[in-house]
C-alpha positions as CSV (number, residue, x, y, z in Angstrom):
1,M,-30.0,15.6,4.5
2,E,-28.0,16.2,7.7
3,K,-25.7,18.9,7.1
4,K,-21.7,17.6,7.8
5,K,-18.7,19.4,7.9
6,V,-16.6,20.0,4.7
7,H,-13.1,19.7,5.0
8,N,-11.8,22.9,3.5
9,M,-7.7,21.9,4.2
10,E,-6.2,19.0,3.1
11,T,-4.6,18.4,6.1
12,D,-8.0,17.9,8.0
13,F,-8.7,14.7,6.4
14,F,-5.4,13.0,8.2
15,L,-6.6,11.7,11.5
16,D,-4.9,10.0,14.2
17,S,-6.6,6.2,14.9
18,Y,-7.8,3.4,13.0
19,K,-11.4,4.2,14.6
20,E,-11.8,7.7,13.4
21,C,-10.3,7.0,9.9
22,R,-13.3,4.4,9.7
23,N,-15.9,6.0,11.2
24,A,-15.1,9.2,9.1
25,F,-15.0,6.7,6.2
26,I,-18.0,5.4,6.8
27,S,-19.9,8.6,7.5
28,C,-18.3,9.8,3.9
29,G,-20.0,6.7,2.4
30,N,-23.1,7.5,3.8
31,Q,-23.3,10.7,2.3
32,I,-22.4,9.7,-1.2
33,L,-25.4,6.7,-1.1
34,Y,-27.8,9.6,-0.5
35,R,-26.2,11.8,-3.5
36,F,-25.7,8.4,-5.7
37,P,-28.4,6.3,-4.6
38,H,-26.8,3.7,-6.7
39,S,-24.1,3.4,-4.9
40,K,-23.3,0.7,-2.2
41,Q,-21.1,0.3,0.8
42,R,-20.3,-3.5,2.1
43,E,-18.1,-5.1,4.7
44,I,-15.5,-7.7,3.8
45,K,-15.4,-9.6,6.8
46,I,-11.9,-11.2,7.6
47,H,-12.0,-12.6,11.1
48,D,-13.8,-12.0,14.4
49,S,-11.3,-10.6,16.0
50,I,-9.2,-8.8,13.5
51,G,-11.8,-6.6,11.9
52,V,-12.9,-6.1,8.5
53,I,-12.5,-4.0,4.9
54,D,-14.7,-1.3,4.5
55,T,-15.7,-1.4,0.9
56,L,-17.9,1.5,-1.5
57,F,-18.9,1.7,-5.0
58,I,-19.8,4.8,-6.2
59,R,-22.4,4.4,-9.2
60,K,-23.9,7.1,-10.9
61,K,-26.4,5.1,-12.7
62,K,-27.9,2.0,-12.2
63,K,-25.9,0.3,-14.9
64,P,-22.6,-0.1,-14.3
65,S,-20.1,1.4,-16.5
66,K,-17.5,0.0,-18.8
67,R,-14.7,1.4,-16.8
68,L,-13.7,1.1,-13.1
69,I,-11.2,3.0,-10.9
70,L,-10.1,1.1,-8.1
71,L,-8.7,2.9,-4.8
72,S,-7.2,0.8,-2.3
73,S,-5.6,1.5,1.1
74,G,-3.8,0.4,4.2
75,V,-2.6,-3.0,2.8
76,H,0.4,-2.5,5.1
77,G,-1.7,-1.3,8.1
78,V,0.1,1.7,9.4
79,E,0.5,3.1,5.9
80,G,-3.6,2.9,6.1
81,F,-3.8,6.6,7.6
82,A,-2.6,8.7,4.7
83,G,-4.1,6.1,2.1
84,S,-7.9,6.8,4.2
85,A,-7.2,10.7,4.4
86,I,-6.5,10.5,0.1
87,Q,-9.6,8.3,-0.4
88,R,-11.8,10.1,1.7
89,K,-10.6,13.7,0.1
90,I,-11.2,11.9,-3.2
91,M,-14.9,11.1,-1.9
92,Q,-15.6,14.7,-0.7
93,E,-14.5,16.3,-4.1
94,I,-17.1,13.7,-5.8
95,L,-19.8,14.3,-3.4
96,Y,-19.3,18.2,-4.1
97,N,-19.0,18.2,-7.6
98,Q,-15.3,19.2,-7.5
99,L,-14.0,16.4,-9.3
100,I,-16.7,14.7,-11.9
101,L,-15.8,11.3,-13.2
102,D,-18.3,9.1,-15.4
103,Q,-16.7,5.7,-14.6
104,D,-18.1,3.9,-11.3
105,I,-15.1,3.7,-8.6
106,L,-14.9,1.0,-6.2
107,I,-12.6,1.8,-2.5
108,L,-11.3,-0.2,-0.5
109,H,-10.3,0.8,2.9
110,G,-7.7,-0.7,5.3
111,I,-7.3,-3.9,3.7
112,N,-4.9,-4.7,6.7
113,P,-7.2,-4.0,9.8
114,Y,-5.0,-5.6,12.3
115,G,-1.7,-3.4,11.3
116,F,-4.1,-0.6,11.2
117,Q,-5.1,-0.7,14.3
118,N,-1.8,-1.7,15.7
119,K,0.1,0.7,14.0
120,R,2.3,-2.2,12.1
121,R,2.8,-2.8,8.6
122,V,2.3,-6.5,8.9
123,N,-0.9,-8.3,9.4
124,E,-1.8,-10.7,12.9
125,N,0.3,-13.3,11.5
126,N,3.5,-10.9,10.9
127,I,2.5,-11.6,7.0
128,D,3.7,-8.6,4.7
129,L,0.2,-8.7,2.8
130,N,1.9,-7.2,-0.3
131,R,4.3,-10.4,-0.6
132,N,1.0,-12.9,-0.4
133,F,-1.7,-11.6,-3.0
134,F,-0.9,-15.0,-4.9
135,F,-4.1,-16.9,-6.5
136,K,-3.7,-20.3,-5.4
137,R,-1.6,-21.9,-2.6
138,E,0.6,-23.7,-4.8
139,N,1.9,-20.3,-6.6
140,I,3.5,-18.7,-3.2
141,P,7.1,-19.5,-3.9
142,V,7.5,-21.5,-1.1
143,K,10.9,-23.8,-2.2
144,E,12.0,-20.1,-3.8
145,K,15.0,-19.0,-1.6
146,N,15.6,-15.2,-1.0
147,K,19.7,-16.4,-1.4
148,G,20.7,-12.9,0.1
149,Y,18.4,-12.6,2.8
150,R,19.5,-16.2,4.6
151,K,23.3,-14.8,4.2
152,I,22.4,-11.9,6.4
153,S,19.2,-13.3,8.1
154,S,20.5,-12.4,11.4
155,F,21.2,-9.2,11.0
156,F,17.3,-8.8,10.2
157,K,16.0,-10.8,13.0
158,P,17.8,-10.0,16.1
159,R,17.1,-12.5,18.5
160,F,17.2,-10.9,22.0
161,P,15.4,-7.8,24.0
162,F,16.3,-4.2,22.3
163,T,18.4,-2.2,24.8
164,F,18.8,1.4,24.6
165,W,17.7,3.4,21.3
166,A,21.4,5.0,20.8
167,L,23.5,1.9,21.4
168,E,21.6,-0.3,19.2
169,F,21.7,2.0,16.5
170,F,25.3,2.3,16.7
171,I,25.6,-1.3,16.4
172,F,23.2,-1.4,13.2
173,A,24.8,1.1,11.6
174,L,28.2,-0.7,11.8
175,R,27.0,-3.6,10.6
176,F,25.0,-2.2,7.8
177,S,27.5,-0.5,6.4
178,G,29.7,-3.5,6.2
179,I,26.9,-5.6,4.5
180,M,26.5,-2.6,2.2
181,L,30.1,-2.6,1.6
182,R,30.5,-6.2,0.8
183,L,27.1,-6.8,-1.2
184,G,26.3,-3.1,-2.6
185,I,22.7,-1.4,-2.5
186,R,21.3,-3.8,-5.5
187,K,21.9,-7.1,-3.7
188,F,21.3,-5.5,-0.4
189,T,17.6,-4.1,-1.4
190,D,16.8,-7.5,-3.7
191,A,17.2,-9.2,-0.2
192,A,15.8,-7.0,2.2
193,V,12.5,-6.3,0.7
194,N,11.5,-8.1,-2.6
195,G,10.2,-10.7,0.0
196,Q,11.4,-13.7,1.6
197,F,9.0,-16.8,2.3
198,E,11.4,-19.2,4.8
199,F,11.5,-16.6,8.1
200,K,8.4,-16.2,10.0
201,K,9.5,-14.2,12.3
202,G,11.6,-12.2,9.7
203,I,10.7,-8.9,8.1
204,Y,9.2,-9.3,4.6
205,Y,8.0,-12.4,5.5
206,G,5.4,-13.3,2.7
207,G,3.7,-16.5,4.2
208,K,3.3,-20.0,3.4
209,K,-0.2,-19.7,1.9
210,P,-2.5,-16.8,0.7
211,E,-4.0,-15.3,3.9
212,T,-8.1,-15.0,4.6
213,V,-7.9,-11.2,3.2
214,V,-6.2,-12.8,0.0
215,K,-9.3,-15.6,-0.1
216,R,-11.8,-12.9,0.6
217,L,-10.8,-10.3,-2.0
218,R,-10.4,-12.9,-4.8
219,N,-13.9,-13.8,-4.0
220,F,-15.4,-10.2,-3.8
221,F,-13.3,-9.2,-7.3
222,K,-14.5,-12.3,-9.1
223,E,-18.1,-11.5,-7.9
224,H,-17.9,-7.7,-8.9
225,L,-15.3,-7.1,-11.4
226,P,-16.0,-9.2,-14.2
227,V,-18.3,-6.6,-15.8
228,Y,-15.9,-3.8,-16.1
229,E,-13.9,-3.9,-19.2
230,E,-10.9,-1.5,-18.4
231,I,-9.8,-1.3,-14.8
232,L,-7.3,1.1,-13.3
233,F,-6.3,0.2,-10.0
234,L,-4.3,2.4,-7.5
235,D,-2.8,1.3,-4.3
236,F,-1.8,3.9,-2.0
237,H,1.5,3.5,0.1
238,T,4.0,5.5,2.0
239,G,7.5,5.7,2.9
240,Y,9.6,4.6,0.1
241,G,11.1,7.2,-2.1
242,E,12.8,11.1,-1.8
243,K,11.7,13.0,1.2
244,N,8.3,14.3,0.3
245,G,8.2,12.8,-3.2
246,L,5.7,10.9,-5.0
247,L,6.4,7.9,-7.5
248,L,4.0,5.5,-9.2
249,I,5.4,2.1,-9.0
250,Q,4.7,-0.7,-11.6
251,N,5.4,-3.9,-10.6
252,A,4.5,-5.7,-14.4
253,S,6.6,-6.8,-16.0
254,L,8.0,-5.3,-19.0
255,G,6.4,-6.2,-22.5
256,S,2.9,-7.5,-20.3
257,N,-0.3,-6.1,-21.3
258,E,0.3,-4.0,-18.0
259,D,2.9,-2.4,-18.7
260,S,1.6,-1.8,-22.2
261,N,-1.7,0.0,-20.8
262,I,0.3,2.0,-17.9
263,K,2.4,3.8,-20.6
264,K,-0.8,5.1,-22.0
265,I,-1.9,6.8,-19.2
266,A,1.3,7.5,-17.1
267,S,3.5,9.2,-19.7
268,G,5.4,12.5,-18.1
269,L,4.3,11.1,-14.8
270,P,7.0,9.8,-12.2
271,V,6.9,6.2,-13.0
272,L,9.4,3.7,-11.6
273,R,9.8,0.7,-13.7
274,P,11.6,-2.2,-13.7
275,D,14.0,-0.8,-16.3
276,S,14.4,2.4,-14.1
277,N,17.4,2.5,-12.1
278,D,19.1,0.9,-9.2
279,T,15.8,2.2,-6.9
280,F,13.5,-0.3,-8.8
281,Y,12.8,-3.6,-6.9
282,K,10.1,-6.0,-8.0
283,T,7.3,-7.6,-5.2
284,A,6.7,-11.1,-5.2
285,G,3.3,-11.2,-4.4
286,D,2.3,-7.3,-4.8
287,F,-1.2,-6.6,-4.6
288,T,-1.2,-4.9,-8.0
289,D,-0.4,-8.2,-9.7
290,F,-3.3,-9.7,-7.7
291,L,-6.2,-8.7,-10.7
292,G,-4.0,-9.7,-13.4
293,R,-3.6,-13.6,-11.5
294,I,-7.2,-13.4,-11.2
295,F,-8.2,-12.6,-14.4
296,P,-5.5,-13.8,-16.7
297,D,-7.1,-13.3,-19.7
298,R,-7.9,-9.6,-19.2
299,K,-5.9,-7.4,-21.2
300,N,-7.4,-4.2,-19.7
301,I,-5.7,-3.6,-16.0
302,F,-4.0,-0.3,-15.7
303,P,-2.3,-1.3,-11.9
304,L,0.2,1.1,-10.1
305,T,1.4,1.8,-6.5
306,V,1.2,5.0,-5.6
307,E,3.6,5.8,-3.4
308,L,4.5,9.1,-0.9
309,G,7.8,9.4,0.2
310,T,8.2,10.5,3.8
311,L,11.6,11.0,5.8
312,G,13.4,9.8,2.4
313,N,15.0,6.5,2.3
314,L,17.0,6.3,-1.0
315,S,20.1,7.8,0.2
316,F,22.7,6.0,2.4
317,L,21.5,7.6,6.0
318,G,17.7,7.6,4.9
319,A,18.4,3.4,3.9
320,L,20.0,3.2,6.9
321,R,17.3,4.8,9.3
322,S,14.4,3.3,7.5
323,S,16.2,-0.3,8.0
324,F,16.6,0.1,11.5
325,L,13.4,1.4,12.4
326,I,12.1,-1.9,10.5
327,V,14.4,-4.3,12.1
328,A,13.9,-2.6,15.7
329,E,9.9,-2.5,15.6
330,N,9.7,-6.2,14.1
331,R,12.5,-7.1,17.0
332,I,10.6,-5.4,19.8
333,F,7.2,-7.1,18.5
334,H,8.8,-10.6,18.9
335,H,11.5,-10.3,21.8
336,G,10.5,-7.1,23.4
337,A,12.7,-4.4,24.8
338,R,14.4,-4.3,28.5
339,F,13.2,-0.2,29.1
340,S,9.7,0.9,28.1
341,Y,11.1,4.3,27.3
342,A,13.2,2.6,24.2
343,E,10.3,0.7,23.0
344,N,7.9,3.4,23.2
345,T,10.5,5.8,20.7
346,V,11.0,2.8,18.2
347,K,7.2,2.7,17.8
348,E,6.7,6.3,17.6
349,K,9.5,6.8,15.1
350,F,8.5,4.0,13.2
351,L,5.1,5.0,12.7
352,R,5.8,8.8,11.6
353,Y,8.3,7.5,9.5
354,F,5.4,6.0,7.4
355,Y,3.1,9.0,8.8
356,P,4.5,12.1,9.6
357,D,2.8,14.3,11.9
358,S,4.0,17.5,10.2
359,R,1.1,19.4,8.6
360,A,3.6,20.7,5.9
361,W,4.2,17.2,4.6
362,R,0.2,16.2,4.9
363,Q,0.0,19.6,2.7
364,T,2.5,18.6,0.1
365,A,1.6,15.0,-0.1
366,M,-2.2,15.6,-0.9
367,N,-1.5,18.2,-3.1
368,K,0.9,16.5,-5.2
369,V,-1.0,12.9,-5.2
370,M,-4.5,14.8,-5.6
371,T,-3.1,16.3,-9.2
372,V,-1.0,12.7,-9.9
373,C,-4.6,10.9,-9.4
374,K,-6.4,13.7,-11.2
375,I,-4.2,13.0,-14.4
376,L,-4.5,9.5,-14.4
377,F,-8.3,9.5,-13.6
378,E,-8.8,11.6,-17.0
379,R,-6.2,9.9,-18.9
380,F,-8.1,6.8,-18.1
381,E,-11.3,8.4,-18.9
382,N,-10.4,9.4,-22.0
383,L,-9.2,6.2,-23.5
384,E,-9.7,5.0,-27.1
385,N,-9.6,1.8,-28.5
386,V,-8.4,0.0,-26.0
387,D,-8.1,-3.3,-26.8
388,N,-10.4,-5.1,-23.6
389,G,-9.6,-8.7,-24.2
390,H,-13.0,-10.0,-25.3
């Protein structure tokens, strides 16, 4: 076996391009295949010009285990840099026996390869995939109007080129303050991030039908996942929450089977639930709900979003800054900018909002997420008497 470099510092896992992340994932996967021959690598092809999702099944025995840990990254493309780093850290610890797990593990790397490559949150059709994971076309709430978004849609999608950073930010701040005073943070959040299905060039657009990647993953899950009795599903994201913080976000409804399951493994951890506080927002078409849509009779799914806070967006100033960057990046994509330096400034700040280049942030983020993941892995492995729905 060829000797490979072992990353000793958590920050070593954070790479600066999609190509580097993908090559590192495949390389580490090859080492996993050598060490655990029953493991499998596979590409899920999306489109010739878009790219693929790289998958790795880590299996220590020929026969599948009863439980599966599913780890996904890059649903919001630009957030895939940190997600990839976390996945490869977990893979290395498994490879070198620093993390010993008896369950099978499925890793999905770069679910939105277009967004990952182009450092955008959305896919090639300007669709926020985390608002698009519906099982069938007729389930997408096309007729559901996000009335709050409608009322302030011009604020979210200006129709002319971006000009000067300082001027644009000043105007945006004035309008943002007026809207917040008129609507309040709860209604503004619901309007902005719950998802909307009308405005194709707007932010958080969920589309009119399931995207190709949704169909491909649906088929992949239906082929490979029925053998498992319990599935812990962690989807890695960045950006939302307190500065340098970590949240586990539950999109599952209160009283559901998933809600009961999450309580069993996440007690004492920082979980944002539908009944938590005004910072919670429910997402239509969320990826963590997807397994429940595919297997509606299963009672054994444990779905959570793992969200790493970056610059902080829960305060007024934090919400202002993050909203400005998301709106400005989308606006420049559709309408351009009058000055290249202004465009480059927006793109760089947008990238660093979701993928900070601070070594301190990267070290802290990796330490926090590994600590929480190991707690979840251990509790999931030690589950007893879980109704598997059969």
